[in-house]
N, C-alpha and C positions, 0 to 999 in steps of 0.2 A: 144440623139446625136446618137441612133443607126440607122440602116437603109442603103439602097444603096446610099443615097444622101449625107452622112457624107463625109466631105473632109478629104482627106489623107488616107482612108480606103479601102480595098479590098473587093468587095461584097462577100458575103459568098457563093452565087451560084459559082462564079469564083475559089475560093478555091477547093469547091467540084468538080468542072469540073477537075482540075488539080490533085487532088488526086485520083480521078478514071481514069485518063489517065494514070497516073504513076503505079496504080494497075493493069491495063491491059497490061502494058509493061515492063516486068521485066528487058530489058537491059537498058532503060531509067532510071528505078528506081537504077540500079547498077551505072550507070553513075553518076547520082545525090549523090550517096553514097559516091563515090570515090572523086567526087569534093569538097563535104563537110569535108572529111577528110584532103585532101590537103590544104583546106582554114584554118583548125584548125591548121596544122603543120606551116603554113607560120605565121599565126598569133601568135603561140607559139615561134617561132623564132625571130620575130620582137620584141615582148615583152621582151624576153631574152637579145636580144643584147642592147636594150635600157636601161636595168637595169644593164648590165655589167659596171663595174667602169673603168676608165682611166687606172688603173693599170693594169686590166685583159686585155684591149684592147692593150696596148703596149707590153705586156708579148705575145699576141696572134700574133702580128706583127713581135715580134723578133723570135717566133717560126717558122714563115712561110718561113724563109730563112735559109740558111746553113751558111753564113758569112755576118758580117756588119762591116763598117767603122763607127766608133764613132768620129765625127768631132767636135773640139772644135772652138771657135773664135780665130782669130790672138792674139797672146801673152797672153795665157790663165792664169786667176787668178784662187784661190781656189775653188770658186764656180763653175766654169766650169770644172776644173780637177775634182773634188769631183763628179760632175754629170756624168761625162764620167765614171768614176770607177764605179759608180751606175749601168750604162746601160750594161756595161762589166759583172758586176756580176749577173745581170737578165739574159744576154743572156747565159751565162755559165749554168745557171740553167735549160735553154732550149735546152741545147747542140747546141747552135749557136756559133760560133767562132767569137770572136770580137777583132778589131786592134784599139786603141785609136790614132788620129792623129790631128796635129794641124799645121797652118801656123804660120809665124812669129818667135817670139824667147820668151823664158823664162827668163826674167833678173830682175824683182822686187825681191829683198831678200825675201820677204814673199813667192813669188811663188816658186823661187828656194827651200825654206827651205821645203815647202809642197811637192814638188816633191822628194827631198833627204830623209826627215824623213819617207814618207811613201813608199821609196823605188819604184818609178812609173818609168815606161818604155814607153815613147810615141814616135811616128814616126812622122817627118817633112813632111810636103806637100809644095811643090813648083808648083806643074801642077796637074790638075785634073786627069791625068793618074796615078799620084802617089796614088791615093785613093786605099785602101786596097780591096775595094769591091764595086760592084755596087750599093747595098743597103746601104745607107748612112743615119746615125741618127745625127741630129744636137742637142747640148745641149747649153744652156745658150745664143743663138742667133738662128734666125729665117731666115736668109738668107745666103747662102755661100758666102765668101769673103776672099781677103787676098792672093789668089793665082791665077795663069793664068787658065782661063777655069772655074772659081766659077760659072760665070753667068749660064752654061751649066748643072749644077748639080741639080739634082730633087731628095731632100731628101725623105725617104720612111717616116721618122717620125722626128717630131720637137717637142722639150720640151723647154720652155723658158719662161722669166718673162720680157721680154723686149717689148716695142711696136714695132710693125712691121706688113708686110702683108704675110710674108714667111709662107707657109704650108707644111706638109708632103703629100705625095701621098696616105698614107695610116693611118696615125695617126698626130694628132696635139693637143697640150695642151700649149696654151699660156695663162698665169695667170699675167697680168700687175700689179694685187693688191698685189702680192707677193714680198716680199722684197729680196728673194732669190730663184735661180731655185732649189737649193738643197732642199728647203722646199717641193717642188713638189714630189721629189724623196723620202724623207721621209715618205710622206703620200703613195707613191706606198707601199713602203715594208710594212707600218704598215696595209694597206688594204690587202695585200696579206699574212698577220700573218706571216711575218718574225720577229726572235726573236734577238733582239740586245744582244750580250754577251760580258762581259768584258774580257780582256786579260787571266786572270786567268780560267775563266769558259770555254773560248774560246778552251784553249789548251787541254782540256779534251774531246772534242767533237771528236766523230768517225764519224758520219754521219753528214755532214754540212747542209744538205737540209732544207730549212726554217730558217737557221740561218744567222744573219747578222754578218759578220767578225768585228772586233773592228776598222780595218784601214778604212773600209767603214763609220761606226758610226762617228769616229773621224774627217774624211774627209768632210762629209756632214755637222756636227756640226760647223766646223770651216769655211766650205763654207757659211754657214748663218750668223756667227759671222762677217766675212769679208765684206760681202755686207750689212750689217746693222748697222755697226759701233758698234759691240757686243750688238746688240739688243736694240740699242739706236735710230735708224734712219730709216725710211722707213719700218717698220714693220708692219705686219698684225698679227692677232691672230693665224694665221696658223704657224707664225716663232716659236712662244713661245710653240705650241703643238708640232710640230716637235723636237724643242730643248729638251722637257722632253721626248718624245719617244726614241732619240737618245743617250740620256746622259748615260743611265745605260749600254751602250756598248762602251762607250769612253775610248781610252787609255790616261790616264792623262798625262803621260810622253810625248808621243809624241804630244798631243796637246800644251803642254808647249814649247817645242822646235819649232813648227810651229810658234806660236805666238810671239816668242821673239828671233828672229833671230838677226845675226850681222847686223849691218847698214853700209852700203857703204859710204864711206867719202865723195863722189860727192853728195849723197842724202841730207847730213846733209848741204853742201855747197850751193846746190840748194835752199833749204829751206831758208837759211839765206839771199841768194840773193832776193828771193821773197819776204821777209818781208823788206828789205833794198831798193828795186827798186820800191816798191809799189807805185801806184797812186790811191788816194781815192777821190771819187766823192760823196757826200751824203754818203749813206751807202754801196755803192759799190766799189770794189778794182779791179784793174787789174795790173798785175805784169808780165813784159818781161824780164825773166831771161837770155836770150841771148842764147848762144850756149851751147849744153849739150851733152854728151856721152850717158847717161842712161835716154831714155826718161821716163821711168817709175817714175824718180825724179820729173816729172813736176806734176802728180795728188798728189803725196805726199805732194809737196810745196803748193798746193792748199788747202789740208786738213788743213795744218798747218796755212795758212793766213786767213782761216774762223774762226780760234779760236781767233782773234784780236777783242778786244771790240770794238763795234760800227759798226762792218762790217758785214752784213747780206749776202752778194753774191759776190763771186769772180770768177776770169778768170786768170789761169797763163798760159804764153805763153813760149815755148821752140822752140830753132831751132836745127835741126838735119838734115845734108845732103841736104839742099836746102828746107826743109819742116818745117813749124810751127806747133807744136804739142800743142793743146789746152785742158785744162783741166779745167771745172767749178764746182763750188759748190755753193749750195744755202740753206739758212736756212729762206728765206724770201717768204712768200706766194705770193707775187707779180711777183716773178722771177722764171719761169720755165725753169730751166737752159739748158734742153735738146732743147726746142724751142728757148731760147735766142742764143746758138751756132748756130743752123740752119739759123736763121734769120740773124746773123752776117756774115754767110759764103754764103748766098743765091746767090749773084751775081758773086761769084768768080768761074770760070771752074775748074771742077775736084775736087772741095773741098768737104769734106764730115764731118758731124757733126751731133750730135743728143745725145739723152739719156733721162733720167728721170727729174722728177720735181727738185729733189736734187742734182742730178749730172750729168754731161755730158763731152762729149770730142770730138776731131775732128782733122782733119789734112787739112793744107791748102799749097799748092805749092807757095813759094814766088814768082816765075817768074810768075805764072798766077795772083796772087794778084796784082803785080805790072804792068799787062798789056797783057801779053801773052795770046792769044785766044781772043775771041770776045768782052770781057769786056774792059772797059776803064782803069781800074785798078786805084790803088791808094797805098800809101805809108803805111810803118809799123806805123806811128805815126797816120794816118788816119785810120787804122785798130782798133787802139786801142779806138779811138773814136767811131767807130762803135760797139765795144763791149759793151762800156757804153751806148750808144744809146739803143741797145738791151735791156739791162738789165733794162732800164729804159722805155721800151714799145715804143721807138720811131720809130722803124723799122717796 
């Protein structure tokens, strides 16, 4: 296979000619040497970047700015709050100022207990101009929403476990296979070699660099527990790995106080109404609980309704200020609850719904449902029929 005619090979005479030319021209030789060095530097940088973990990439993104706004989704839950705390902790370690913000309200007794026990201070956002910084980091959601001007916000970083097309301009880490967003941050800290310390050990720390405070460990662990029904639903192996890593630094007293808050009387009442007013068809249940003051009672009622024997998928509907709040739960492989709710509200103008296979939520304007806008509209009873049809795969 040797010789000038061998395919894909440069003839030896051509190589000799090039070498002779380079040898006779010192400037050309120098230029080739410089080009080779530049090529090696570029290749080294590319390989190094590709080998960098997401934890390192996020840290680099945080370090590149002086100030960030850490934005949670409307009505943040423990998973969102714990992730926001984690970003703020990482930012502080890079000398970047962080302000944690959210639209909506914190109403659910579990969410209020989380905020109170960990002594957290968050800022409300009603308009995009309320954001504390131009550099915005989204946690536990991937598209800004819930405030005026949200559609114009371009986050620099997005960390989430929900389905969606939102991305950050500099960093994106969306893992829909994970049961909680807090799992992702536990991995970040572990890969960055942060050491979780319990309250007693942390009290004697003089230099906190590389040390994970008990409040962060406790928050992240409860965020995982809250989003996975205490590691029983929607888990991946990553949740158990994260819990094992965080547990050594947990404040057990704080964890107990967060997990066992006092329950609002209306929540118990709505749960009872959901059970009493349920309509069951085959293995599916829909319950319209009427007007509610605390819309966070609706998902809690859905959790309760799913516990009924013989029921495998449920949707609970509650009304507040002209809006229907939907919450669905499924333990039936035939019913992807996020898609079910999206299909049920698909023809209603301005309606919004979605979620995971096991749980989902949404909001529907009653006026739009009944015919305001381009749709023909339908009644509340018709909407219940649509929910059953969606669960049955008929829409």
